[in-house]
OpenMM code with the backbone's topology and positions (N, CA, C; nanometers):
from openmm import Vec3, app, unit

residues = "MET ASN ARG ARG VAL LEU TRP ILE VAL CYS ALA GLY VAL ALA VAL ALA LEU LEU LEU ALA TRP LEU LEU PHE PHE ARG SER GLY ARG MET THR PRO VAL GLU GLU ASP LEU PRO ALA THR ILE ALA PRO THR PRO THR PRO ALA PRO LYS GLN GLN VAL VAL LEU LEU PHE PRO GLY ARG ASP GLY LEU LEU HIS PRO GLU LEU ARG GLN VAL SER LEU PRO LYS GLU SER ASP THR ARG ILE GLN VAL LEU VAL GLU GLU LEU LEU ALA GLY PRO THR SER GLY LEU ALA PRO VAL ILE PRO TYR SER ALA GLU LEU ARG ALA VAL PHE VAL GLY GLN ASN ASN GLN ALA TYR ILE ASP LEU THR GLY PRO PRO GLU PRO LEU ASP GLY SER MET THR GLU LEU MET LEU THR TYR GLY LEU VAL ASN THR ILE LEU LEU ASN THR GLU VAL THR ALA VAL GLN LEU LEU PHE ASP GLY SER GLN ARG PRO THR LEU THR GLY HIS LEU ASP LEU SER ARG PRO LEU VAL LEU ASN LYS ARG PHE ILE SER GLY PRO".split()
positions = [
    Vec3(-6.7732, 2.0022, -14.1553),
    Vec3(-6.6402, 1.9593, -14.1713),
    Vec3(-6.5399, 2.0722, -14.1520),
    Vec3(-6.5815, 2.1896, -14.1739),
    Vec3(-6.4908, 2.3007, -14.1554),
    Vec3(-6.4439, 2.3127, -14.0107),
    Vec3(-6.5380, 2.2797, -13.9221),
    Vec3(-6.4973, 2.2864, -13.7814),
    Vec3(-6.3970, 2.1778, -13.7493),
    Vec3(-6.4158, 2.0650, -13.8052),
    Vec3(-6.3243, 1.9556, -13.7790),
    Vec3(-6.1851, 1.9882, -13.8333),
    Vec3(-6.1728, 2.0454, -13.9507),
    Vec3(-6.0450, 2.0835, -14.0095),
    Vec3(-5.9812, 2.1940, -13.9255),
    Vec3(-6.0638, 2.2870, -13.8787),
    Vec3(-6.0118, 2.3957, -13.7973),
    Vec3(-5.9519, 2.3415, -13.6673),
    Vec3(-6.0178, 2.2421, -13.6047),
    Vec3(-5.9658, 2.1817, -13.4835),
    Vec3(-5.8363, 2.1061, -13.5108),
    Vec3(-5.8288, 2.0418, -13.6210),
    Vec3(-5.7072, 1.9667, -13.6559),
    Vec3(-5.5916, 2.0639, -13.6803),
    Vec3(-5.6187, 2.1720, -13.7509),
    Vec3(-5.5138, 2.2716, -13.7787),
    Vec3(-5.4688, 2.3357, -13.6472),
    Vec3(-5.5633, 2.3708, -13.5582),
    Vec3(-5.5258, 2.4317, -13.4297),
    Vec3(-5.4441, 2.3343, -13.3457),
    Vec3(-5.4841, 2.2062, -13.3446),
    Vec3(-5.4090, 2.1069, -13.2695),
    Vec3(-5.2693, 2.0899, -13.3274),
    Vec3(-5.2580, 2.0929, -13.4599),
    Vec3(-5.1266, 2.0820, -13.5247),
    Vec3(-5.0365, 2.1997, -13.4898),
    Vec3(-5.0947, 2.3205, -13.4905),
    Vec3(-5.0162, 2.4392, -13.4550),
    Vec3(-4.9714, 2.4298, -13.3089),
    Vec3(-5.0613, 2.3848, -13.2204),
    Vec3(-5.0267, 2.3707, -13.0797),
    Vec3(-4.9156, 2.2688, -13.0605),
    Vec3(-4.9228, 2.1574, -13.1307),
    Vec3(-4.8189, 2.0546, -13.1220),
    Vec3(-4.6872, 2.1106, -13.1758),
    Vec3(-4.6941, 2.1851, -13.2867),
    Vec3(-4.5725, 2.2432, -13.3457),
    Vec3(-4.5086, 2.3430, -13.2495),
    Vec3(-4.5911, 2.4259, -13.1839),
    Vec3(-4.5375, 2.5218, -13.0871),
    Vec3(-4.4761, 2.4505, -12.9673),
    Vec3(-4.5416, 2.3439, -12.9216),
    Vec3(-4.4879, 2.2673, -12.8098),
    Vec3(-4.3549, 2.2031, -12.8458),
    Vec3(-4.3454, 2.1483, -12.9662),
    Vec3(-4.2195, 2.0887, -13.0120),
    Vec3(-4.1096, 2.1958, -13.0252),
    Vec3(-4.1479, 2.3103, -13.0811),
    Vec3(-4.0498, 2.4188, -13.0956),
    Vec3(-3.9990, 2.4629, -12.9588),
    Vec3(-4.0906, 2.4760, -12.8649),
    Vec3(-4.0507, 2.5149, -12.7310),
    Vec3(-3.9590, 2.4112, -12.6685),
    Vec3(-3.9928, 2.2846, -12.6836),
    Vec3(-3.9098, 2.1778, -12.6285),
    Vec3(-3.7728, 2.1727, -12.6955),
    Vec3(-3.7713, 2.1883, -12.8278),
    Vec3(-3.6448, 2.1759, -12.8997),
    Vec3(-3.5535, 2.2973, -12.8825),
    Vec3(-3.6083, 2.4142, -12.8934),
    Vec3(-3.5233, 2.5331, -12.8955),
    Vec3(-3.5050, 2.5983, -12.7587),
    Vec3(-3.6117, 2.6235, -12.6894),
    Vec3(-3.5989, 2.6954, -12.5627),
    Vec3(-3.5423, 2.6088, -12.4516),
    Vec3(-3.5866, 2.4849, -12.4422),
    Vec3(-3.5396, 2.3978, -12.3351),
    Vec3(-3.3972, 2.3504, -12.3594),
    Vec3(-3.3561, 2.3370, -12.4825),
    Vec3(-3.2207, 2.2900, -12.5110),
    Vec3(-3.1197, 2.4031, -12.5003),
    Vec3(-3.1672, 2.5271, -12.4901),
    Vec3(-3.0766, 2.6398, -12.4735),
    Vec3(-3.0329, 2.7025, -12.6037),
    Vec3(-3.0874, 2.6586, -12.7161),
    Vec3(-3.0439, 2.7152, -12.8438),
    Vec3(-3.0953, 2.8561, -12.8657),
    Vec3(-3.2052, 2.8892, -12.8071),
    Vec3(-3.2593, 3.0227, -12.8263),
    Vec3(-3.2108, 3.1187, -12.7179),
    Vec3(-3.1501, 3.0656, -12.6146),
    Vec3(-3.0939, 3.1516, -12.5103),
    Vec3(-2.9428, 3.1528, -12.5270),
    Vec3(-2.8794, 3.2641, -12.5008),
    Vec3(-2.7346, 3.2694, -12.5193),
    Vec3(-2.6629, 3.1742, -12.4247),
    Vec3(-2.5650, 3.1078, -12.4765),
    Vec3(-2.4805, 3.0183, -12.3994),
    Vec3(-2.3554, 3.0964, -12.3622),
    Vec3(-2.2995, 3.0715, -12.2443),
    Vec3(-2.1836, 3.1476, -12.1981),
    Vec3(-2.0678, 3.1432, -12.2965),
    Vec3(-2.0510, 3.0305, -12.3656),
    Vec3(-1.9389, 3.0213, -12.4587),
    Vec3(-1.9593, 3.1111, -12.5795),
    Vec3(-2.0864, 3.1405, -12.6112),
    Vec3(-2.1140, 3.2254, -12.7261),
    Vec3(-2.0959, 3.3726, -12.6953),
    Vec3(-2.0959, 3.4086, -12.5643),
    Vec3(-2.0818, 3.5481, -12.5269),
    Vec3(-1.9354, 3.5901, -12.5359),
    Vec3(-1.9093, 3.7138, -12.5744),
    Vec3(-1.7698, 3.7590, -12.5738),
    Vec3(-1.7168, 3.7613, -12.4313),
    Vec3(-1.5904, 3.7286, -12.4169),
    Vec3(-1.5277, 3.7276, -12.2838),
    Vec3(-1.5265, 3.8692, -12.2285),
    Vec3(-1.5533, 3.8800, -12.1008),
    Vec3(-1.5486, 4.0098, -12.0357),
    Vec3(-1.4023, 4.0511, -12.0236),
    Vec3(-1.3727, 4.1654, -12.0743),
    Vec3(-1.2352, 4.2152, -12.0712),
    Vec3(-1.2192, 4.3029, -11.9485),
    Vec3(-1.1223, 4.2677, -11.8678),
    Vec3(-1.0952, 4.3465, -11.7474),
    Vec3(-1.0399, 4.4818, -11.7889),
    Vec3(-1.0836, 4.5861, -11.7213),
    Vec3(-1.0311, 4.7178, -11.7568),
    Vec3(-0.8820, 4.7254, -11.7259),
    Vec3(-0.8098, 4.7903, -11.8129),
    Vec3(-0.6671, 4.8062, -11.7885),
    Vec3(-0.6487, 4.9133, -11.6816),
    Vec3(-0.5625, 4.8866, -11.5852),
    Vec3(-0.5432, 4.9866, -11.4797),
    Vec3(-0.4811, 5.1135, -11.5363),
    Vec3(-0.5254, 5.2223, -11.4829),
    Vec3(-0.4700, 5.3499, -11.5242),
    Vec3(-0.3328, 5.3654, -11.4609),
    Vec3(-0.2307, 5.3899, -11.5427),
    Vec3(-0.0981, 5.4048, -11.4829),
    Vec3(-0.0921, 5.5291, -11.3947),
    Vec3(-0.0084, 5.5204, -11.2935),
    Vec3(0.0089, 5.6342, -11.2039),
    Vec3(0.0663, 5.7508, -11.2836),
    Vec3(0.0248, 5.8709, -11.2492),
    Vec3(0.0766, 5.9863, -11.3231),
    Vec3(0.2263, 6.0061, -11.2990),
    Vec3(0.2934, 6.0554, -11.4008),
    Vec3(0.4362, 6.0847, -11.3875),
    Vec3(0.4518, 6.2126, -11.3073),
    Vec3(0.5463, 6.2082, -11.2145),
    Vec3(0.5757, 6.3234, -11.1312),
    Vec3(0.7264, 6.3398, -11.1208),
    Vec3(0.7666, 6.4604, -11.0972),
    Vec3(0.9086, 6.4860, -11.0761),
    Vec3(0.9429, 6.4584, -10.9312),
    Vec3(1.0470, 6.3803, -10.9094),
    Vec3(1.0930, 6.3500, -10.7741),
    Vec3(1.2381, 6.3930, -10.7601),
    Vec3(1.2776, 6.4110, -10.6357),
    Vec3(1.4153, 6.4468, -10.6032),
    Vec3(1.4813, 6.3245, -10.5409),
    Vec3(1.5826, 6.2725, -10.6083),
    Vec3(1.6612, 6.1613, -10.5549),
    Vec3(1.7946, 6.2176, -10.5098),
    Vec3(1.8436, 6.1719, -10.3973),
    Vec3(1.9691, 6.2244, -10.3433),
    Vec3(2.0790, 6.1192, -10.3524),
    Vec3(2.1880, 6.1580, -10.4195),
    Vec3(2.3031, 6.0697, -10.4371),
    Vec3(2.4283, 6.1394, -10.3851),
    Vec3(2.5229, 6.0626, -10.3289),
    Vec3(2.6454, 6.1224, -10.2756),
    Vec3(2.7376, 6.1760, -10.3860),
    Vec3(2.7984, 6.2914, -10.3535),
    Vec3(2.8992, 6.3483, -10.4422),
    Vec3(3.0368, 6.3332, -10.3798),
    Vec3(3.1380, 6.3753, -10.4518),
    Vec3(3.2761, 6.3651, -10.4031),
    Vec3(3.3028, 6.4569, -10.2840),
    Vec3(3.2161, 6.5572, -10.2671),
    Vec3(3.2347, 6.6538, -10.1587),
    Vec3(3.1764, 6.6069, -10.0250),
    Vec3(3.1235, 6.4837, -10.0188),
    Vec3(3.0678, 6.4315, -9.8948),
    Vec3(2.9276, 6.4814, -9.8657),
    Vec3(2.8600, 6.5344, -9.9665),
    Vec3(2.7223, 6.5810, -9.9516),
    Vec3(2.6318, 6.5066, -10.0488),
    Vec3(2.5038, 6.5103, -10.0201),
    Vec3(2.4049, 6.4505, -10.1090),
    Vec3(2.3605, 6.5544, -10.2109),
    Vec3(2.3594, 6.5147, -10.3367),
    Vec3(2.3225, 6.6060, -10.4453),
    Vec3(2.1917, 6.5584, -10.5090),
    Vec3(2.1016, 6.6535, -10.5376),
    Vec3(1.9736, 6.6145, -10.5958),
    Vec3(1.9862, 6.5767, -10.7434),
    Vec3(1.9112, 6.4750, -10.7803),
    Vec3(1.8954, 6.4365, -10.9202),
    Vec3(1.7454, 6.4279, -10.9446),
    Vec3(1.6952, 6.5075, -11.0380),
    Vec3(1.5521, 6.5108, -11.0663),
    Vec3(1.5179, 6.4042, -11.1699),
    Vec3(1.4072, 6.3327, -11.1454),
    Vec3(1.3593, 6.2310, -11.2387),
    Vec3(1.2077, 6.2381, -11.2494),
    Vec3(1.1583, 6.2005, -11.3649),
    Vec3(1.0144, 6.1856, -11.3863),
    Vec3(0.9809, 6.0380, -11.3699),
    Vec3(0.8988, 6.0054, -11.2711),
    Vec3(0.8612, 5.8664, -11.2465),
    Vec3(0.7110, 5.8589, -11.2227),
    Vec3(0.6546, 5.7418, -11.2468),
    Vec3(0.5128, 5.7180, -11.2173),
    Vec3(0.5003, 5.6911, -11.0687),
    Vec3(0.4299, 5.7798, -11.0002),
    Vec3(0.4144, 5.7666, -10.8553),
    Vec3(0.2682, 5.7432, -10.8192),
    Vec3(0.2379, 5.6294, -10.7606),
    Vec3(0.1013, 5.6045, -10.7153),
    Vec3(0.0690, 5.6861, -10.5911),
    Vec3(-0.0580, 5.6855, -10.5498),
    Vec3(-0.0997, 5.7631, -10.4334),
    Vec3(-0.0617, 5.6971, -10.3016),
    Vec3(-0.0618, 5.5645, -10.2961),
    Vec3(-0.0369, 5.4925, -10.1721),
    Vec3(0.1071, 5.5137, -10.1255),
    Vec3(0.1223, 5.5487, -9.9993),
    Vec3(0.2545, 5.5813, -9.9455),
    Vec3(0.3544, 5.4668, -9.9586),
    Vec3(0.3121, 5.3452, -9.9251),
    Vec3(0.4070, 5.2341, -9.9308),
    Vec3(0.4534, 5.2058, -10.0736),
    Vec3(0.3635, 5.2193, -10.1697),
    Vec3(0.4017, 5.1967, -10.3095),
    Vec3(0.4884, 5.3112, -10.3609),
    Vec3(0.4600, 5.4332, -10.3185),
    Vec3(0.5438, 5.5482, -10.3557),
    Vec3(0.6873, 5.5269, -10.3066),
    Vec3(0.6982, 5.4833, -10.1804),
    Vec3(0.8305, 5.4602, -10.1221),
    Vec3(0.9026, 5.3498, -10.1980),
    Vec3(0.8309, 5.2471, -10.2337),
    Vec3(0.8914, 5.1371, -10.3106),
    Vec3(0.9492, 5.1893, -10.4420),
    Vec3(0.8741, 5.2735, -10.5126),
    Vec3(0.9219, 5.3304, -10.6387),
    Vec3(1.0462, 5.4152, -10.6144),
    Vec3(1.0445, 5.4967, -10.5105),
    Vec3(1.1591, 5.5833, -10.4805),
    Vec3(1.2846, 5.5022, -10.4480),
    Vec3(1.2699, 5.3999, -10.3651),
    Vec3(1.3854, 5.3185, -10.3278),
    Vec3(1.4387, 5.2435, -10.4496),
    Vec3(1.3495, 5.1937, -10.5341),
    Vec3(1.3953, 5.1241, -10.6550),
    Vec3(1.4698, 5.2190, -10.7481),
    Vec3(1.4261, 5.3439, -10.7559),
    Vec3(1.4986, 5.4437, -10.8358),
    Vec3(1.6367, 5.4695, -10.7758),
    Vec3(1.6451, 5.4780, -10.6432),
    Vec3(1.7756, 5.4957, -10.5784),
    Vec3(1.8661, 5.3754, -10.6046),
    Vec3(1.8089, 5.2559, -10.5960),
    Vec3(1.8879, 5.1344, -10.6186),
    Vec3(1.9363, 5.1247, -10.7632),
    Vec3(1.8618, 5.1841, -10.8553),
    Vec3(1.9034, 5.1839, -10.9964),
    Vec3(2.0286, 5.2694, -11.0157),
    Vec3(2.0535, 5.3604, -10.9229),
    Vec3(2.1752, 5.4418, -10.9280),
    Vec3(2.1551, 5.5737, -10.9989),
    Vec3(2.2547, 5.6605, -10.9879),
    Vec3(2.2458, 5.7930, -11.0501),
    Vec3(2.2662, 5.7845, -11.2010),
    Vec3(2.2136, 5.8848, -11.2703),
    Vec3(2.2362, 5.8941, -11.4150),
    Vec3(2.3478, 5.9943, -11.4453),
    Vec3(2.3911, 6.0658, -11.3433),
    Vec3(2.4989, 6.1643, -11.3600),
    Vec3(2.6273, 6.1084, -11.3004),
    Vec3(2.7228, 6.1928, -11.2722),
    Vec3(2.8520, 6.1506, -11.2196),
    Vec3(2.8544, 6.1274, -11.0696),
    Vec3(2.7395, 6.1171, -11.0079),
    Vec3(2.7330, 6.0958, -10.8630),
    Vec3(2.7520, 5.9486, -10.8301),
    Vec3(2.7702, 5.9196, -10.7020),
    Vec3(2.7919, 5.7815, -10.6568),
    Vec3(2.6585, 5.7174, -10.6179),
    Vec3(2.6508, 5.5858, -10.6190),
    Vec3(2.5287, 5.5198, -10.5720),
    Vec3(2.5091, 5.5435, -10.4221),
    Vec3(2.3846, 5.5462, -10.3789),
    Vec3(2.3541, 5.5649, -10.2368),
    Vec3(2.4009, 5.4440, -10.1573),
    Vec3(2.3761, 5.3264, -10.2116),
    Vec3(2.4140, 5.2034, -10.1415),
    Vec3(2.5351, 5.1445, -10.2136),
    Vec3(2.6471, 5.1322, -10.1438),
    Vec3(2.7721, 5.0910, -10.2097),
    Vec3(2.7851, 4.9403, -10.2335),
    Vec3(2.6777, 4.8679, -10.2256),
    Vec3(2.6786, 4.7243, -10.2541),
    Vec3(2.5494, 4.6916, -10.3289),
    Vec3(2.5423, 4.5747, -10.3855),
    Vec3(2.4235, 4.5341, -10.4603),
    Vec3(2.3125, 4.4970, -10.3624),
    Vec3(2.2196, 4.5898, -10.3407),
    Vec3(2.1118, 4.5700, -10.2434),
    Vec3(1.9791, 4.5499, -10.3151),
    Vec3(1.8871, 4.4888, -10.2440),
    Vec3(1.7506, 4.4721, -10.2925),
    Vec3(1.6540, 4.5199, -10.1868),
    Vec3(1.5425, 4.5741, -10.2327),
    Vec3(1.4360, 4.6138, -10.1421),
    Vec3(1.3557, 4.4893, -10.1074),
    Vec3(1.3480, 4.4589, -9.9791),
    Vec3(1.2750, 4.3393, -9.9351),
    Vec3(1.1311, 4.3713, -9.8995),
    Vec3(1.1071, 4.4843, -9.8338),
    Vec3(0.9707, 4.5188, -9.7925),
    Vec3(0.9617, 4.6663, -9.7571),
    Vec3(0.8392, 4.7187, -9.7672),
    Vec3(0.8082, 4.8552, -9.7256),
    Vec3(0.6783, 4.8488, -9.6474),
    Vec3(0.6749, 4.9198, -9.5360),
    Vec3(0.5544, 4.9255, -9.4548),
    Vec3(0.5418, 5.0659, -9.3979),
    Vec3(0.4212, 5.1214, -9.4037),
    Vec3(0.3959, 5.2517, -9.3420),
    Vec3(0.2979, 5.2282, -9.2283),
    Vec3(0.3404, 5.2629, -9.1074),
    Vec3(0.2585, 5.2418, -8.9884),
    Vec3(0.1549, 5.3511, -8.9699),
    Vec3(0.0663, 5.3298, -8.8731),
    Vec3(-0.0393, 5.4262, -8.8434),
    Vec3(0.0171, 5.5592, -8.7972),
    Vec3(0.1344, 5.5570, -8.7402),
    Vec3(0.1981, 5.6794, -8.6928),
    Vec3(0.2672, 5.7550, -8.8058),
    Vec3(0.2416, 5.7123, -8.9306),
    Vec3(0.2975, 5.7752, -9.0510),
    Vec3(0.4497, 5.7638, -9.0570),
    Vec3(0.5024, 5.6570, -8.9988),
    Vec3(0.6449, 5.6273, -9.0082),
    Vec3(0.6630, 5.5111, -9.1051),
    Vec3(0.7644, 5.5225, -9.1882),
    Vec3(0.7923, 5.4176, -9.2868),
    Vec3(0.8987, 5.3231, -9.2328),
    Vec3(0.8820, 5.1968, -9.2652),
    Vec3(0.9793, 5.0933, -9.2311),
    Vec3(1.0273, 5.0340, -9.3623),
    Vec3(1.1573, 5.0461, -9.3873),
    Vec3(1.2178, 5.0012, -9.5124),
    Vec3(1.3122, 4.8862, -9.4803),
    Vec3(1.2900, 4.7728, -9.5453),
    Vec3(1.3756, 4.6562, -9.5235),
    Vec3(1.4566, 4.6295, -9.6500),
    Vec3(1.5880, 4.6387, -9.6365),
    Vec3(1.6808, 4.6149, -9.7474),
    Vec3(1.7681, 4.4938, -9.7157),
    Vec3(1.8254, 4.4362, -9.8200),
    Vec3(1.9255, 4.3324, -9.7952),
    Vec3(2.0471, 4.4011, -9.7341),
    Vec3(2.1064, 4.3362, -9.6394),
    Vec3(2.2214, 4.3938, -9.5704),
    Vec3(2.3482, 4.3813, -9.6516),
    Vec3(2.4513, 4.4540, -9.6116),
    Vec3(2.5785, 4.4453, -9.6834),
    Vec3(2.6391, 4.3059, -9.6676),
    Vec3(2.7007, 4.2539, -9.7743),
    Vec3(2.7610, 4.1208, -9.7656),
    Vec3(2.8824, 4.1170, -9.6727),
    Vec3(2.9444, 4.2318, -9.6562),
    Vec3(3.0583, 4.2427, -9.5637),
    Vec3(3.0462, 4.3763, -9.4927),
    Vec3(3.1097, 4.3925, -9.3796),
    Vec3(3.0973, 4.5189, -9.3053),
    Vec3(3.1407, 4.6387, -9.3899),
    Vec3(3.0671, 4.7482, -9.3727),
    Vec3(3.1005, 4.8726, -9.4419),
    Vec3(3.2005, 4.9507, -9.3590),
    Vec3(3.2779, 5.0344, -9.4255),
    Vec3(3.3788, 5.1141, -9.3565),
    Vec3(3.3447, 5.2620, -9.3650),
    Vec3(3.3680, 5.3323, -9.2577),
    Vec3(3.3654, 5.4775, -9.2578),
    Vec3(3.2325, 5.5405, -9.2239),
    Vec3(3.2442, 5.6510, -9.1530),
    Vec3(3.1248, 5.7252, -9.1133),
    Vec3(3.0562, 5.7883, -9.2338),
    Vec3(3.1335, 5.8312, -9.3344),
    Vec3(3.0745, 5.8957, -9.4516),
    Vec3(2.9877, 5.7970, -9.5299),
    Vec3(3.0331, 5.6735, -9.5416),
    Vec3(2.9542, 5.5707, -9.6103),
    Vec3(2.8207, 5.5519, -9.5399),
    Vec3(2.8253, 5.5430, -9.4076),
    Vec3(2.7038, 5.5232, -9.3287),
    Vec3(2.6100, 5.6436, -9.3401),
    Vec3(2.6646, 5.7643, -9.3323),
    Vec3(2.5820, 5.8847, -9.3422),
    Vec3(2.5170, 5.8988, -9.4795),
    Vec3(2.5932, 5.8768, -9.5861),
    Vec3(2.5393, 5.8926, -9.7209),
    Vec3(2.4332, 5.7865, -9.7517),
    Vec3(2.4571, 5.6633, -9.7109),
    Vec3(2.3598, 5.5561, -9.7316),
    Vec3(2.2314, 5.5877, -9.6551),
    Vec3(2.2454, 5.6180, -9.5279),
    Vec3(2.1292, 5.6403, -9.4425),
    Vec3(2.0489, 5.7620, -9.4861),
    Vec3(2.1150, 5.8762, -9.4986),
    Vec3(2.0395, 5.9972, -9.5301),
    Vec3(2.0074, 6.0110, -9.6788),
    Vec3(2.0771, 5.9405, -9.7648),
    Vec3(2.0349, 5.9339, -9.9050),
    Vec3(1.8980, 5.8681, -9.9146),
    Vec3(1.8792, 5.7598, -9.8404),
    Vec3(1.7495, 5.6904, -9.8370),
    Vec3(1.6447, 5.7717, -9.7610),
    Vec3(1.6775, 5.8077, -9.6371),
    Vec3(1.5806, 5.8744, -9.5495),
    Vec3(1.5350, 6.0078, -9.6088),
    Vec3(1.6286, 6.0931, -9.6482),
    Vec3(1.5917, 6.2251, -9.7003),
    Vec3(1.5148, 6.2150, -9.8316),
    Vec3(1.5524, 6.1218, -9.9195),
    Vec3(1.4786, 6.1050, -10.0456),
    Vec3(1.3338, 6.0674, -10.0174),
    Vec3(1.3129, 5.9760, -9.9265),
    Vec3(1.1764, 5.9323, -9.8938),
    Vec3(1.0968, 6.0466, -9.8305),
    Vec3(1.1567, 6.1162, -9.7366),
    Vec3(1.0846, 6.2224, -9.6656),
    Vec3(1.0563, 6.3437, -9.7539),
    Vec3(1.1432, 6.3725, -9.8500),
    Vec3(1.1199, 6.4860, -9.9396),
    Vec3(1.0110, 6.4579, -10.0429),
    Vec3(0.9811, 6.3313, -10.0690),
    Vec3(0.8879, 6.2964, -10.1761),
    Vec3(0.7589, 6.2282, -10.1294),
    Vec3(0.7396, 6.2171, -9.9983),
    Vec3(0.6190, 6.1516, -9.9461),
    Vec3(0.5655, 6.2296, -9.8263),
    Vec3(0.4592, 6.1781, -9.7691),
    Vec3(0.3975, 6.2397, -9.6514),
    Vec3(0.4430, 6.1755, -9.5212),
    Vec3(0.5323, 6.0763, -9.5273),
    Vec3(0.5757, 6.0117, -9.4038),
    Vec3(0.6612, 6.1090, -9.3226),
    Vec3(0.6658, 6.0856, -9.1915),
    Vec3(0.7347, 6.1782, -9.1022),
    Vec3(0.8704, 6.1280, -9.0550),
    Vec3(0.8919, 5.9962, -9.0634),
    Vec3(1.0188, 5.9382, -9.0200),
    Vec3(1.0374, 5.8042, -9.0903),
    Vec3(1.1623, 5.7585, -9.0970),
    Vec3(1.1953, 5.6333, -9.1646),
    Vec3(1.2810, 5.5466, -9.0737),
    Vec3(1.2383, 5.4226, -9.0561),
    Vec3(1.3160, 5.3232, -8.9815),
    Vec3(1.3777, 5.2279, -9.0833),
    Vec3(1.5099, 5.2208, -9.0851),
    Vec3(1.5788, 5.1304, -9.1757),
    Vec3(1.5993, 4.9950, -9.1096),
    Vec3(1.5684, 4.8906, -9.1846),
    Vec3(1.5914, 4.7533, -9.1413),
    Vec3(1.6800, 4.6865, -9.2451),
    Vec3(1.7619, 4.5934, -9.2013),
    Vec3(1.8480, 4.5192, -9.2926),
    Vec3(1.8268, 4.3707, -9.2692),
    Vec3(1.7921, 4.3008, -9.3767),
    Vec3(1.7643, 4.1566, -9.3695),
    Vec3(1.6565, 4.1256, -9.2654),
    Vec3(1.5573, 4.2118, -9.2576),
    Vec3(1.4429, 4.1871, -9.1703),
    Vec3(1.4615, 4.2222, -9.0247),
    Vec3(1.5764, 4.2793, -8.9894),
    Vec3(1.5957, 4.3120, -8.8482),
    Vec3(1.6569, 4.4511, -8.8321),
    Vec3(1.6354, 4.5029, -8.7150),
    Vec3(1.6877, 4.6343, -8.6804),
    Vec3(1.8343, 4.6208, -8.6407),
    Vec3(1.9157, 4.7104, -8.6920),
    Vec3(2.0578, 4.7116, -8.6543),
    Vec3(2.0856, 4.8385, -8.5763),
    Vec3(2.1676, 4.8300, -8.4735),
    Vec3(2.1986, 4.9512, -8.3973),
    Vec3(2.2799, 5.0504, -8.4808),
    Vec3(2.3605, 4.9989, -8.5735),
    Vec3(2.4449, 5.0847, -8.6568),
    Vec3(2.4971, 5.0016, -8.7737),
    Vec3(2.5498, 5.0695, -8.8756),
    Vec3(2.6142, 4.9978, -8.9868),
    Vec3(2.7659, 4.9985, -8.9730),
    Vec3(2.8210, 5.1138, -8.9373),
    Vec3(2.9670, 5.1222, -8.9231),
    Vec3(3.0089, 5.1726, -8.7850),
    Vec3(2.9117, 5.1890, -8.6956),
    Vec3(2.9444, 5.2322, -8.5601),
    Vec3(2.9374, 5.3811, -8.5375),
    Vec3(2.8876, 5.4585, -8.6330),
    Vec3(2.8876, 5.6033, -8.6193),
    Vec3(2.7490, 5.6657, -8.6085),
    Vec3(2.6462, 5.5946, -8.6518),
    Vec3(2.5120, 5.6521, -8.6578),
    Vec3(2.4131, 5.5552, -8.5925),
    Vec3(2.3272, 5.6072, -8.5050),
    Vec3(2.2282, 5.5257, -8.4349),
    Vec3(2.1115, 5.4948, -8.5295),
    Vec3(2.0989, 5.3684, -8.5702),
    Vec3(1.9912, 5.3257, -8.6594),
    Vec3(1.8822, 5.2489, -8.5850),
    Vec3(1.8853, 5.2531, -8.4528),
    Vec3(1.7894, 5.1768, -8.3737),
    Vec3(1.6536, 5.2458, -8.3620),
    Vec3(1.6411, 5.3653, -8.4161),
    Vec3(1.5167, 5.4413, -8.4063),
    Vec3(1.4842, 5.5022, -8.5434),
    Vec3(1.3592, 5.5414, -8.5643),
    Vec3(1.3242, 5.6087, -8.6899),
    Vec3(1.3978, 5.7425, -8.7020),
    Vec3(1.4381, 5.7739, -8.8230),
    Vec3(1.5129, 5.8973, -8.8486),
    Vec3(1.4248, 5.9985, -8.9217),
    Vec3(1.4507, 6.1264, -8.8953),
    Vec3(1.3761, 6.2351, -8.9580),
    Vec3(1.4651, 6.3067, -9.0592),
    Vec3(1.4062, 6.3988, -9.1321),
    Vec3(1.4780, 6.4737, -9.2356),
    Vec3(1.5983, 6.5463, -9.1758),
    Vec3(1.7127, 6.5337, -9.2420),
    Vec3(1.8348, 6.6012, -9.1988),
    Vec3(1.8938, 6.6706, -9.3204),
    Vec3(1.8660, 6.7999, -9.3339),
    Vec3(1.9102, 6.8773, -9.4505),
    Vec3(2.0587, 6.9127, -9.4444),
    Vec3(2.1229, 6.8850, -9.3325),
    Vec3(2.2639, 6.9196, -9.3153),
    Vec3(2.3531, 6.8502, -9.4187),
    Vec3(2.3082, 6.7338, -9.4681),
    Vec3(2.3902, 6.6569, -9.5632),
    Vec3(2.3511, 6.6807, -9.7092),
    Vec3(2.2572, 6.7706, -9.7340),
    Vec3(2.2133, 6.8000, -9.8705),
    Vec3(2.2865, 6.9242, -9.9187),
    Vec3(2.3455, 6.9150, -10.0355),
    Vec3(2.4202, 7.0304, -10.0903),
    Vec3(2.3226, 7.1444, -10.1198),
    Vec3(2.3705, 7.2647, -10.0953),
    Vec3(2.2880, 7.3841, -10.1184),
    Vec3(2.2861, 7.4221, -10.2664),
    Vec3(2.1975, 7.5136, -10.3018),
    Vec3(2.1869, 7.5562, -10.4423),
    Vec3(2.3079, 7.6300, -10.4932),
] * unit.nanometer
topology = app.Topology()
chain = topology.addChain("A")
for resn in residues:
    res = topology.addResidue(resn, chain)
    for name in ("N", "CA", "C"):
        topology.addAtom(name, app.Element.getBySymbol(name[0]), res)
């Protein structure tokens, strides 16, 4: 009889294990369910390091004057240019004049393979007057970008298109290079 009891006990244990396997493992209770796992937290992006930049704003003497600022500048040229133009659009913190004499917005920035930047701004709501306005706007933007990035030239666009000039005094139909003649000396 001992053998018979042993067979019954072994069969009972086997049935119990089979039931446990069916109930717990097959139903997913013993394996983690996605809802029970903590949500994967995306890593927070590392902010770009703060760097000192030179922004150029017009003074009463008809020259561009440097204003130093600490800003977060990313490595990518197009994003760097975007940050610089937005800082210029925010205006000077000193007694200097804004680079753009109307409420402008940056529409797009593109850096081509030839390392030339294309900057698209909203155009003036009405025609601008004077050669000084055109020079300060143009070279305030161009010189600021060229002094703080690796680009070699800047093509200004207004409302998505190239303009031959803003006030009739400066050729804007081609990319412009650094012109230190309009920057005030030390």
